[in-house]
MIMI-591253 format. One record per residue (C-alpha): residue number from 1; x, y, z. Coordinates in steps of 0.001 Angstrom, whole numbers, plus 500000, padded with zeros to 6 digits. Layout:
// residues N
PT, NUM, X, Y, Z
...
// end
This chain:
// residues 123
PT, 1, 500000, 500000, 500000
PT, 2, 502818, 502404, 500703
PT, 3, 503989, 502013, 497095
PT, 4, 500532, 502976, 495843
PT, 5, 500446, 505998, 498166
PT, 6, 503872, 507203, 497051
PT, 7, 502903, 506740, 493398
PT, 8, 499767, 508819, 493962
PT, 9, 501797, 511495, 495759
PT, 10, 504342, 511581, 492969
PT, 11, 501562, 511857, 490389
PT, 12, 499917, 514731, 492257
PT, 13, 503211, 516570, 492667
PT, 14, 504014, 516129, 488973
PT, 15, 500532, 517216, 488038
PT, 16, 500714, 520419, 490058
PT, 17, 504261, 521268, 489000
PT, 18, 503421, 520583, 485352
PT, 19, 500381, 522790, 485611
PT, 20, 502392, 525637, 487095
PT, 21, 505114, 525334, 484455
PT, 22, 502473, 525233, 481729
PT, 23, 500788, 528292, 483157
PT, 24, 504093, 530174, 483300
PT, 25, 504924, 529265, 479706
PT, 26, 501449, 530277, 478585
PT, 27, 501822, 533613, 480318
PT, 28, 505166, 534279, 478659
PT, 29, 504062, 533257, 475173
PT, 30, 500513, 534606, 475322
PT, 31, 499508, 537439, 472984
PT, 32, 497314, 538996, 475708
PT, 33, 498294, 541844, 477926
PT, 34, 500178, 541087, 481149
PT, 35, 497089, 541728, 483248
PT, 36, 494968, 539385, 481132
PT, 37, 497689, 536710, 481224
PT, 38, 497938, 536953, 485011
PT, 39, 494164, 536589, 485311
PT, 40, 494207, 533479, 483120
PT, 41, 497149, 531998, 485047
PT, 42, 495365, 532722, 488343
PT, 43, 492193, 530994, 487098
PT, 44, 494186, 527997, 485887
PT, 45, 496015, 527840, 489213
PT, 46, 492674, 527729, 491045
PT, 47, 491459, 525001, 488707
PT, 48, 494636, 522991, 489277
PT, 49, 494330, 523453, 493038
PT, 50, 490745, 522210, 492953
PT, 51, 491715, 519205, 490829
PT, 52, 494611, 518381, 493153
PT, 53, 492282, 518596, 496170
PT, 54, 489777, 516296, 494456
PT, 55, 492503, 513810, 493550
PT, 56, 493875, 513943, 497087
PT, 57, 490425, 513327, 498548
PT, 58, 489845, 510400, 496192
PT, 59, 493224, 508919, 497115
PT, 60, 492448, 509333, 500824
PT, 61, 489092, 507583, 500430
PT, 62, 490676, 504702, 498507
PT, 63, 493383, 504382, 501134
PT, 64, 490815, 504317, 503950
PT, 65, 488754, 501682, 502128
PT, 66, 491834, 499528, 501524
PT, 67, 492878, 499901, 505161
PT, 68, 489430, 498871, 506368
PT, 69, 489416, 495866, 504045
PT, 70, 492863, 494809, 505287
PT, 71, 491701, 495152, 508899
PT, 72, 488653, 492981, 508219
PT, 73, 490772, 490329, 506518
PT, 74, 493225, 490315, 509410
PT, 75, 490378, 489868, 511895
PT, 76, 488929, 487012, 509832
PT, 77, 492307, 485297, 509645
PT, 78, 492858, 485722, 513381
PT, 79, 489443, 484229, 514107
PT, 80, 490172, 481303, 511794
PT, 81, 493473, 480784, 513568
PT, 82, 491755, 480775, 516976
PT, 83, 489218, 478226, 515757
PT, 84, 491917, 475988, 514322
PT, 85, 493937, 476190, 517546
PT, 86, 490842, 475273, 519578
PT, 87, 490088, 472333, 517270
PT, 88, 493659, 471084, 517533
PT, 89, 493555, 471450, 521310
PT, 90, 490360, 469397, 521454
PT, 91, 491864, 466741, 519177
PT, 92, 494966, 466576, 521350
PT, 93, 492869, 466183, 524509
PT, 94, 490829, 463456, 522816
PT, 95, 494012, 461663, 521741
PT, 96, 495407, 461871, 525282
PT, 97, 492160, 460506, 526701
PT, 98, 492199, 457690, 524152
PT, 99, 495803, 456929, 525042
PT, 100, 494931, 456787, 528736
PT, 101, 492000, 454491, 528002
PT, 102, 494181, 452250, 525843
PT, 103, 496857, 452098, 528549
PT, 104, 494235, 451284, 531190
PT, 105, 492758, 448618, 528937
PT, 106, 496198, 447102, 528342
PT, 107, 496853, 447033, 532103
PT, 108, 493566, 445320, 532841
PT, 109, 494198, 442735, 530143
PT, 110, 497651, 441953, 531500
PT, 111, 496234, 441693, 535017
PT, 112, 498150, 444616, 536378
PT, 113, 496174, 446672, 538890
PT, 114, 496053, 450414, 538337
PT, 115, 497653, 451076, 541762
PT, 116, 500526, 448728, 540941
PT, 117, 501072, 450466, 537595
PT, 118, 501149, 453820, 539340
PT, 119, 503610, 452543, 541933
PT, 120, 505815, 451092, 539218
PT, 121, 505592, 454277, 537146
PT, 122, 506726, 456431, 540079
PT, 123, 509500, 454076, 541176
// end
């Protein structure tokens, strides 16, 4: 996004500078009187200023919309990540419970009492 913003800024700066240079050249080469040329240049300068303001406002609105869209996407991704983490946590708990059940089942089949298994495991 910063590249787009700098490109827009560069465009606006070039636009304004080009307009001013064009106005100066027009004033120098114009067949009108100096007063008439200055009036025309002044009018063109106001027009350029208004155009630059409009372009700046449009760029600001586009930037705000892009920022809002990026924020929404980030929130959606974060929520998806939270859901996936919760699902994995539940799967891990289920696997641990299954492992405990399988170990208990194996102990009962081998005839080992749960207390004896605990005593052996801690020894």
